[in-house]
C-alpha positions in Angstrom: 43.2 -1.8 8.7 40.2 0.4 9.4 36.7 -0.9 9.3 34.8 0.2 6.1 32.1 2.7 7.1 28.9 3.5 5.1 26.1 5.9 5.3 22.6 4.9 4.2 19.2 6.6 3.8 15.9 4.8 4.5 12.3 5.9 5.2 10.9 7.0 8.5 8.6 4.2 9.5 9.3 1.1 11.6 8.9 -1.1 8.5 11.5 1.0 6.8 14.2 1.4 9.4 14.0 -1.0 12.4 15.4 -4.1 10.6 18.1 -2.1 8.9 19.2 -0.3 12.1 19.1 -3.6 14.0 21.2 -5.3 11.3 23.6 -2.4 11.4 24.0 -2.8 15.2 24.0 -6.6 15.4 25.1 -8.1 12.1 27.2 -5.5 10.3 30.1 -5.8 12.8 30.2 -9.5 12.2 30.7 -8.7 8.5 33.5 -6.3 9.3 31.8 -3.0 8.5 29.8 -0.2 10.0 26.6 1.4 8.6 24.8 4.5 9.9 21.2 4.8 8.6 19.5 8.2 8.3 15.8 8.5 7.8 13.5 10.7 5.7 9.7 10.9 5.5 7.7 8.5 3.3 7.0 11.4 1.0 10.8 12.0 0.6 10.8 9.4 -2.1 9.0 11.9 -4.4 10.5 15.2 -3.1 14.3 14.5 -3.4 16.0 13.7 -6.7 17.9 10.4 -6.6 21.0 12.1 -8.1 21.1 14.5 -5.1 20.7 11.7 -2.6 23.4 9.6 -4.3 25.9 12.4 -3.8 25.4 12.2 0.0 24.7 8.5 0.7 26.3 5.2 -0.1 23.2 3.1 0.3 19.7 4.4 -0.7 16.4 2.7 0.0 14.1 3.6 -2.9 11.1 2.3 -4.9 11.0 1.1 -8.5 9.6 4.2 -10.3 12.9 5.9 -9.6 15.1 3.6 -11.6 14.7 5.4 -14.9 15.7 8.7 -13.3 18.7 7.0 -11.6 19.9 5.5 -14.9 19.4 8.8 -16.7 21.6 10.5 -14.1 24.1 7.6 -13.9 24.1 7.8 -10.1 23.7 4.2 -9.0 25.8 1.1 -9.5 24.2 -1.9 -11.2 23.7 -4.8 -8.8 25.5 -7.1 -11.3 28.6 -5.1 -10.6 28.0 -4.9 -6.8 27.1 -8.6 -5.9 27.7 -10.3 -9.3 25.4 -11.4 -12.1 25.0 -14.9 -10.7 23.9 -13.7 -7.3 21.3 -11.4 -8.9 20.0 -14.2 -11.2 19.6 -16.5 -8.1 17.2 -13.9 -6.6 14.9 -14.1 -9.7 12.9 -17.2 -8.6 13.3 -16.3 -4.9 11.8 -12.8 -4.9 8.0 -12.6 -4.6 6.0 -11.3 -7.5 7.8 -8.8 -9.7 9.9 -7.4 -6.7 13.2 -8.1 -8.4 12.1 -7.4 -11.9 10.8 -4.0 -10.9 14.4 -2.8 -10.5 15.6 -4.1 -13.9 16.0 -1.3 -16.3 18.2 -0.9 -19.4 19.4 -4.5 -19.1 20.6 -4.3 -15.4 19.2 -4.3 -11.9 19.6 -1.1 -9.9 18.5 -2.3 -6.4 17.9 -5.4 -4.4 14.3 -6.0 -3.3 14.6 -5.6 0.5 10.9 -5.1 1.2 7.8 -6.2 -0.8 4.3 -4.6 -0.8 1.4 -3.9 -3.0 -2.0 -2.2 -2.7 -4.3 -4.6 -0.8 -7.6 -4.3 1.1 -7.6 -3.1 4.7 -10.7 -3.2 6.9 -12.1 -3.1 10.4 -13.2 -6.6 11.3 -15.7 -5.3 13.8 -17.6 -3.6 10.9 -16.8 -5.9 8.0 -17.4 -9.5 8.7 -16.5 -10.9 5.3 -14.4 -8.6 3.2 -15.7 -7.9 -0.4 -13.9 -9.7 -3.2 -15.1 -7.7 -6.2 -15.4 -4.0 -7.0 -19.2 -4.4 -7.2 -19.2 -5.8 -3.7 -17.0 -2.8 -2.5 -19.6 -0.4 -4.0 -22.4 -2.3 -2.3 -20.6 -2.1 1.1 -20.0 1.6 0.6 -23.8 2.1 0.7 -23.9 0.8 4.3 -20.5 1.6 5.7 -17.8 4.3 5.3 -15.4 3.2 2.6 -12.5 5.5 1.7 -10.2 5.5 -1.3 -6.5 6.2 -0.8 -6.0 9.4 -2.8 -3.3 11.5 -1.1 0.0 12.3 -2.7 0.8 9.8 -5.5 -1.8 7.4 -4.3 -4.7 8.7 -6.5 -2.7 7.6 -9.6 -1.7 4.3 -7.9 -5.3 3.5 -7.0 -6.4 4.4 -10.5 -3.7 2.1 -12.0 -4.7 -0.8 -9.7 -8.3 -0.5 -10.7 -7.3 -0.4 -14.4 -5.2 -3.6 -13.9 -8.2 -5.3 -12.4 -10.4 -4.4 -15.4 -7.9 -5.1 -18.3 -5.2 -7.7 -18.4 -3.5 -6.3 -21.6 -1.0 -4.0 -19.9 -0.3 -0.4 -20.7 -0.8 0.5 -24.4 2.3 1.8 -26.2 2.8 5.6 -26.0 -0.3 6.0 -23.8 -0.8 5.8 -20.0 -4.1 3.9 -20.2 -6.5 2.4 -22.7 -9.3 5.0 -23.0 -12.2 2.7 -22.4 -10.6 1.0 -19.4 -9.5 4.4 -18.0 -13.0 5.7 -18.2 -14.4 2.7 -16.5 -11.8 2.9 -13.7 -12.4 6.6 -13.2 -16.2 6.2 -13.0 -15.7 3.4 -10.4 -13.6 5.8 -8.4 -16.2 8.5 -8.7 -18.8 6.2 -7.2 -16.6 5.7 -4.2 -15.7 9.4 -3.7 -18.3 9.9 -1.1 -18.1 11.5 2.4 -15.6 9.0 3.8 -13.2 9.6 0.9 -13.6 13.3 1.0 -12.9 13.6 4.7 -9.7 11.6 4.3 -8.5 13.0 1.0 -5.2 14.1 2.5 -4.4 10.9 4.5 -1.6 8.8 3.3 -1.7 5.0 3.7 -0.2 5.1 7.2 -2.8 7.6 8.3 -5.6 5.5 6.8 -4.3 2.4 8.6 -4.0 4.4 11.8 -7.6 5.4 11.5 -8.7 1.8 11.1 -6.5 0.7 14.0 -7.9 3.5 16.3 -11.5 2.5 15.6 -12.4 5.8 13.8 -15.4 6.1 11.6 -14.0 4.0 8.7 -14.8 0.5 7.7 -12.7 -0.3 4.7 -10.0 1.0 2.3 -10.2 -1.1 -0.8 -6.7 -0.3 -2.0 -3.9 0.8 0.3 -0.3 -0.3 0.6 -0.1 -3.2 3.1 1.8 -2.6 6.3 2.4 -5.8 8.3 2.8 -3.7 11.4 -0.9 -2.9 11.6 -1.9 -6.6 11.5 -1.3 -6.7 15.2 -3.2 -3.5 15.8 -6.8 -4.4 15.0 -6.6 -4.0 11.2 -7.5 -7.0 9.0 -6.1 -7.4 5.4 -7.3 -9.2 2.3 -6.5 -9.4 -1.3 -7.2 -6.4 -3.5 -10.7 -6.3 -5.2 -11.2 -8.3 -8.4 -12.5 -6.9 -11.6 -13.1 -8.5 -15.0 -9.3 -9.3 -15.3 -8.9 -10.6 -11.8 -6.9 -9.0 -8.9 -5.5 -5.6 -9.8 -2.8 -4.0 -7.7 0.3 -1.8 -8.2 3.6 -2.9 -6.7 5.1 -1.0 -3.9 7.9 -2.1 -1.6 11.5 -0.8 -1.6 14.9 -1.9 -2.7 18.4 -1.1 -1.4 20.5 0.7 -4.0 24.2 1.5 -4.1 25.4 4.9 -5.2 28.4 5.5 -7.5 30.1 7.4 -4.6 30.2 4.1 -2.7 33.4 2.1 -2.4 32.2 -1.4 -2.6 34.1 -3.9 -0.5 33.8 -7.6 0.2 32.4 -6.7 3.6 29.5 -4.6 2.0 28.8 -7.4 -0.4 28.5 -9.9 2.4 26.1 -7.7 4.3 23.9 -7.1 1.2 23.8 -10.8 0.4 22.9 -11.5 4.0 20.0 -9.0 3.9 18.7 -11.0 0.9 19.3 -14.4 2.5 16.5 -16.8 3.6 17.8 -16.5 7.1 17.5 -12.7 7.2 14.2 -12.6 5.3 12.3 -15.2 7.2 13.7 -14.6 10.7 15.6 -11.3 11.3 13.6 -8.9 9.2 10.1 -10.0 10.3 11.3 -10.1 13.9 12.2 -6.4 13.6 8.9 -5.2 12.0 10.2 -5.5 8.4 8.2 -6.8 5.5 10.4 -9.3 3.6 10.7 -9.7 -0.2 11.5 -13.4 -0.5 8.7 -15.8 -1.4 9.9 -18.2 1.2 9.1 -15.6 4.0 5.6 -14.9 2.6 5.0 -18.7 2.6 6.4 -19.3 6.0 3.6 -20.5 8.4 5.4 -19.2 11.5 6.0 -15.8 10.1 2.4 -15.6 8.9 1.0 -16.7 12.3 3.1 -14.2 14.1 1.5 -11.4 12.1 -2.1 -12.6 12.3 -2.3 -14.0 8.7 -1.2 -10.9 7.0 1.0 -12.7 4.5 -1.4 -15.5 3.5 -4.2 -13.0 3.2 -2.4 -10.8 0.7 0.1 -13.0 -1.0 -2.0 -13.6 -4.1 -2.2 -9.8 -4.7 1.5 -9.3 -4.5 2.2 -12.2 -6.9 -0.2 -10.6 -9.4 1.0 -7.0 -8.9 1.8 -4.7 -11.9 4.6 -2.2 -12.2 4.3 1.6 -12.4 6.0 3.6 -15.2 9.7 3.8 -14.5 11.1 6.2 -17.2 13.0 9.3 -16.3 10.1 11.7 -15.6 7.8 9.0 -14.1 7.8 10.6 -10.7 6.8 14.1 -12.0 4.1 12.4 -14.1 2.8 10.4 -11.1 2.5 13.6 -9.0 0.7 15.5 -11.8 -1.7 12.7 -12.6 -2.6 12.2 -9.0 -3.3 15.9 -8.5 -5.5 15.9 -11.7 -7.4 12.8 -10.5 -8.1 14.3 -7.1 -9.2 17.5 -8.6 -11.5 15.8 -11.0 -13.1 13.4 -8.5 -13.7 16.1 -5.9 -15.3 18.4 -8.6 -17.2 15.6 -10.2 -15.7 16.3 -13.6 -16.4 13.9 -16.5 -14.0 11.1 -17.1 -13.1 12.3 -20.6 -11.9 15.7 -19.4 -9.7 14.3 -16.6 -8.2 11.5 -18.7 -7.3 13.9 -21.5 -5.3 15.9 -19.0 -3.6 12.8 -17.6 -2.6 11.6 -21.1 -1.2 15.0 -21.9 0.9 14.9 -18.8 2.1 11.4 -19.6 3.2 12.6 -23.1 4.9 15.6 -21.6 6.9 13.7 -19.0 7.6 10.6 -21.1 11.3 9.9 -21.7 11.7 6.9 -23.9 14.1 4.2 -23.0 14.3 0.5 -22.5 12.7 -1.0 -19.4 14.0 -4.5 -19.9 
């Protein structure tokens, strides 16, 4: 009998591929299957429709804003069908923050939370002795040191949403992207931080910003950037996201592994997926191969934390409090348009009302109604 063979797609950063490739080489054969992992750039999440990828790959590493699109195109298998409803339910208390919940849409889960992340604070410890805890403290620091916002690609909208979450705990209002008063306050806060440091790095994605901090470039702090454990050994320090009136505000990132409808699910594949989500893999194998686990047990593990210079303990509260992005079909197109409008407005110093009106119009235009529970 031939060995089941699968083709997967993940993203081209050590955090995204090293653990999966190592597991394919070392562990998959013990489960009786083979997996070949291809890679695409981080921006590939936004540039390639999920339905297209699902025609070419059995396994797809994706992030939660894609689930509405995937459900609309009926291109993924629900995890209840792949590993069983009981196995999915068992992950609910084990996954950190809303990592598992983020993949639940229309009553089912469409990916397993392989990797967990949220926007956190990153800084150069040589320039910032004690990291700021509030947005007012961030603004005060920016008067003395170069502080840059993460605004490239989709990150302008994500930074905006994180700030909104720190200012208002009520969640997103029905049929709107943001409460007008909170949106104006968040935009004006971003405008105060769109100084030279932000303008110079306007096109740098989170990896480039963390590289700049790691390399000792003229940058002291990025108040909201997706945390990458890999840089905790490269001179970058991490802390919880800044607090506003509602507490820590951050938008969930991370990735999940999804199974396409073209995939022939076997017992061997189920065993491998369940192993990837096991405490053994999440607290030992994945961190040992530069991955960023999604189980709460790994984030609370003292040995894992010490091995990565306190990254997990320094940012865990942020991940536990993280909020979700819109996930309806059309959410990715909206996120792209909203980010572009925010960048344009901030660079041109446009008033909040003008920019927010454009964003709300885009939200209405791209909104496809559906259940997210």
